[in-house]
Residue frames as a rotation matrix with the C-alpha (Angstrom) as fourth column:
MET 1
0.372 0.146 -0.917 97.30
0.464 0.826 0.320 152.47
0.804 -0.545 0.239 29.03
GLY 2
0.755 -0.104 0.647 97.80
-0.537 -0.664 0.520 153.53
0.376 -0.741 -0.557 32.61
ARG 3
-0.431 -0.888 0.159 100.59
-0.766 0.267 -0.584 152.50
0.477 -0.373 -0.796 35.02
THR 4
0.054 0.310 -0.949 100.45
0.243 0.918 0.313 149.17
0.969 -0.247 -0.026 36.74
PRO 5
0.664 0.244 0.707 99.55
-0.519 -0.530 0.670 149.85
0.538 -0.812 -0.225 40.36
ASP 6
-0.480 -0.813 -0.330 102.22
-0.104 0.427 -0.898 148.99
0.871 -0.397 -0.289 42.98
LEU 7
0.572 0.753 0.325 100.30
-0.467 -0.028 0.884 147.51
0.675 -0.657 0.336 45.91
ARG 8
-0.073 -0.630 -0.773 103.32
0.582 0.602 -0.546 146.02
0.810 -0.490 0.323 47.75
ASP 9
-0.895 -0.319 -0.313 103.10
0.410 -0.307 -0.859 146.92
0.178 -0.897 0.405 51.42
ARG 10
-0.576 0.786 0.223 99.41
-0.790 -0.606 0.096 147.52
0.211 -0.121 0.970 51.11
HIS 11
-0.846 0.413 0.337 96.43
0.178 0.815 -0.552 145.58
-0.502 -0.407 -0.763 52.48
VAL 12
-0.664 0.695 -0.276 93.37
-0.629 -0.321 0.708 145.03
0.403 0.644 0.650 50.38
ILE 13
-0.708 0.556 0.435 90.09
-0.085 0.546 -0.834 143.83
-0.701 -0.627 -0.339 51.88
VAL 14
-0.830 0.446 -0.336 87.71
-0.338 0.078 0.938 142.26
0.444 0.892 0.086 49.28
THR 15
-0.438 0.783 0.443 84.08
-0.546 0.160 -0.822 142.01
-0.714 -0.602 0.358 50.38
GLY 16
0.661 0.750 -0.002 82.13
-0.468 0.410 -0.783 139.30
-0.587 0.518 0.622 48.71
GLY 17
-0.189 -0.968 -0.165 85.35
-0.785 0.048 0.618 137.48
-0.590 0.246 -0.769 47.78
SER 18
-0.496 -0.011 0.869 83.69
0.225 0.964 0.140 134.41
-0.839 0.264 -0.475 46.26
SER 19
0.658 0.741 -0.138 81.74
0.076 -0.247 -0.966 136.37
-0.750 0.625 -0.219 43.64
GLY 20
0.594 -0.377 0.710 83.00
0.804 0.264 -0.533 136.75
0.013 0.888 0.460 40.14
ILE 21
0.642 -0.347 0.684 84.10
-0.101 -0.923 -0.372 140.34
0.760 0.170 -0.627 40.78
GLY 22
0.810 -0.296 0.506 85.47
-0.552 -0.099 0.828 139.35
-0.195 -0.950 -0.243 44.21
THR 23
0.592 -0.646 0.482 87.68
0.477 0.763 0.437 136.56
-0.650 -0.029 0.760 42.90
THR 24
0.488 -0.479 0.730 88.95
0.689 -0.301 -0.659 138.84
0.535 0.825 0.183 40.10
ALA 25
0.737 -0.215 0.640 89.73
-0.390 -0.909 0.144 141.48
0.551 -0.356 -0.755 42.65
ILE 26
0.783 -0.445 0.436 91.57
-0.182 0.506 0.843 138.95
-0.595 -0.739 0.315 44.78
MET 27
0.533 -0.579 0.617 93.62
0.808 0.565 -0.169 137.77
-0.251 0.588 0.769 41.82
LEU 28
0.513 -0.325 0.795 94.45
0.413 -0.719 -0.560 141.24
0.753 0.615 -0.234 40.66
ALA 29
0.785 -0.260 0.562 95.39
-0.587 -0.601 0.543 142.53
0.197 -0.756 -0.625 44.15
LYS 30
0.697 -0.574 0.431 97.66
0.127 0.690 0.713 139.53
-0.706 -0.442 0.554 44.63
ALA 31
0.467 -0.499 0.730 99.23
0.878 0.161 -0.451 140.02
0.108 0.852 0.513 41.22
PHE 32
0.472 -0.322 0.821 100.06
0.047 -0.921 -0.388 143.64
0.880 0.222 -0.419 42.12
GLY 33
-0.454 -0.874 -0.175 101.69
0.195 0.094 -0.976 142.57
0.869 -0.477 0.128 45.35
ALA 34
-0.065 0.528 0.847 98.96
-0.777 -0.559 0.289 143.31
0.627 -0.639 0.446 47.98
ARG 35
-0.998 -0.023 -0.052 98.35
0.018 0.740 -0.672 141.35
0.054 -0.672 -0.738 51.09
VAL 36
-0.487 0.866 -0.116 94.73
-0.424 -0.119 0.898 140.22
0.763 0.486 0.425 50.58
PHE 37
-0.867 0.459 0.195 91.94
-0.029 0.343 -0.939 139.72
-0.498 -0.820 -0.284 53.12
ALA 38
-0.712 0.687 -0.143 88.30
-0.203 -0.007 0.979 138.67
0.672 0.726 0.145 52.05
THR 39
-0.549 0.649 0.526 84.88
-0.564 0.177 -0.807 138.25
-0.617 -0.740 0.269 53.35
ALA 40
-0.786 0.376 -0.491 82.33
-0.234 0.554 0.799 135.63
0.573 0.742 -0.347 52.15
GLY 41
-0.128 0.874 0.470 78.85
-0.887 -0.312 0.340 134.65
0.444 -0.373 0.815 53.10
SER 42
0.885 0.421 0.198 79.24
-0.465 0.804 0.370 131.01
-0.003 -0.420 0.908 54.15
PRO 43
0.296 -0.809 0.509 81.94
-0.342 0.408 0.847 128.47
-0.892 -0.424 -0.156 55.00
ASP 44
0.391 -0.085 0.916 81.73
0.717 0.653 -0.245 127.10
-0.578 0.753 0.316 51.49
LYS 45
0.900 -0.015 0.435 82.26
0.278 -0.749 -0.601 130.55
0.335 0.662 -0.670 49.99
CYS 46
0.734 -0.666 0.131 85.12
-0.552 -0.473 0.687 131.12
-0.396 -0.577 -0.715 52.38
ARG 47
0.209 -0.611 0.763 86.77
0.241 0.789 0.566 127.98
-0.948 0.066 0.312 51.02
VAL 48
0.709 0.093 0.699 86.41
0.705 -0.076 -0.705 129.41
-0.012 0.993 -0.119 47.50
CYS 49
0.874 -0.417 0.247 88.48
-0.398 -0.909 -0.125 132.42
0.277 0.011 -0.961 48.57
GLU 50
0.402 -0.775 0.487 91.05
-0.533 0.234 0.813 130.27
-0.744 -0.587 -0.319 50.35
ASP 51
0.493 -0.165 0.854 91.33
0.542 0.826 -0.154 128.00
-0.680 0.539 0.497 47.32
LEU 52
0.962 -0.137 0.236 92.49
0.101 -0.624 -0.774 131.01
0.254 0.769 -0.587 45.31
GLY 53
0.266 -0.890 -0.371 95.62
0.953 0.301 -0.039 131.02
0.147 -0.343 0.928 47.45
GLY 54
-0.590 -0.700 0.402 97.48
0.633 -0.710 -0.307 133.99
0.501 0.073 0.862 48.84
VAL 55
0.243 0.681 0.691 94.60
-0.114 -0.687 0.717 135.31
0.963 -0.253 -0.089 50.87
GLY 56
-0.647 -0.654 0.393 95.84
-0.366 -0.186 -0.912 136.32
0.669 -0.733 -0.119 54.31
HIS 57
-0.896 0.441 0.057 92.50
0.109 0.342 -0.933 135.72
-0.431 -0.830 -0.354 56.12
VAL 58
-0.629 0.774 0.073 88.89
0.076 -0.032 0.997 134.97
0.774 0.632 -0.039 55.15
LEU 59
-0.910 0.410 0.067 86.08
-0.159 -0.196 -0.968 136.24
-0.383 -0.891 0.244 57.39
GLU 60
-0.546 0.806 0.231 82.55
0.830 0.481 0.283 134.99
0.117 0.346 -0.931 57.20
ASP 61
-0.570 0.346 0.746 80.03
0.040 -0.895 0.445 137.81
0.821 0.283 0.496 56.48
CYS 62
0.471 0.785 -0.403 78.06
0.538 0.107 0.836 136.88
0.699 -0.611 -0.372 59.57
VAL 63
0.207 -0.426 -0.881 80.78
0.856 -0.357 0.374 138.77
-0.474 -0.831 0.291 61.46
ALA 64
0.009 -0.212 0.977 80.67
0.819 -0.558 -0.129 141.62
0.573 0.802 0.168 58.89
CYS 65
0.822 0.322 0.469 79.80
0.069 -0.875 0.480 144.14
0.565 -0.363 -0.741 61.59
GLN 66
0.808 -0.589 0.031 82.92
-0.021 0.023 1.000 143.04
-0.589 -0.808 0.006 63.42
THR 67
0.765 -0.515 0.386 85.14
0.610 0.391 -0.689 142.88
0.204 0.763 0.613 60.22
PRO 68
0.500 -0.645 0.578 87.22
-0.272 -0.750 -0.602 145.97
0.822 0.144 -0.551 61.02
ARG 69
0.470 -0.297 0.831 87.93
-0.870 0.004 0.493 144.73
-0.150 -0.955 -0.257 64.51
ALA 70
0.842 -0.094 0.531 88.63
0.082 0.996 0.046 141.16
-0.533 0.005 0.846 63.25
VAL 71
0.699 -0.610 0.373 90.95
0.500 0.045 -0.865 142.29
0.511 0.791 0.337 60.45
GLN 72
0.606 -0.462 0.648 92.59
-0.570 -0.820 -0.052 144.80
0.555 -0.338 -0.760 62.80
LYS 73
0.665 -0.393 0.635 93.89
-0.397 0.534 0.746 141.80
-0.633 -0.748 0.199 64.84
CYS 74
0.552 -0.481 0.681 95.66
0.696 0.716 -0.059 140.50
-0.459 0.506 0.730 61.62
VAL 75
0.292 -0.390 0.873 96.75
0.778 -0.434 -0.454 143.83
0.556 0.812 0.177 60.02
VAL 76
-0.389 -0.394 -0.833 98.77
0.643 -0.763 0.060 146.73
-0.660 -0.512 0.550 61.04
TRP 77
0.586 0.797 0.147 96.51
0.679 -0.385 -0.625 149.44
-0.441 0.466 -0.767 59.63
ARG 78
-0.231 -0.699 -0.677 98.63
-0.068 -0.682 0.728 151.07
-0.971 0.214 0.110 56.99
ALA 79
-0.597 0.018 -0.802 97.37
-0.744 -0.387 0.545 152.01
-0.300 0.922 0.245 53.55
THR 80
-0.683 0.405 0.608 94.41
0.304 0.914 -0.267 149.65
-0.664 0.002 -0.748 53.48
LEU 81
-0.742 0.499 -0.448 92.11
-0.649 -0.367 0.667 149.47
0.168 0.786 0.596 50.45
VAL 82
-0.459 0.719 0.522 88.54
-0.013 0.582 -0.813 148.10
-0.889 -0.380 -0.257 50.75
LEU 83
-0.857 0.251 -0.450 86.91
-0.472 -0.035 0.881 146.68
0.205 0.967 0.148 47.64
């Protein structure tokens, strides 16, 4: 088995956060200490991400082309991982 990743002081952006893989990525990133941001395709899907708790900000995919700019307003860009 490998080491458990230490994601404290890291930001993780999960695209498609309401999908099965997306929700798993959100939960794992939170468990490893990351500050999590997510994108989703509709307001209902955004609520799925928010209901997982611990997600710093959820962006609707309709602003996907603006995602880096929108997230930049919330994050000091330091060691960001995009999933």
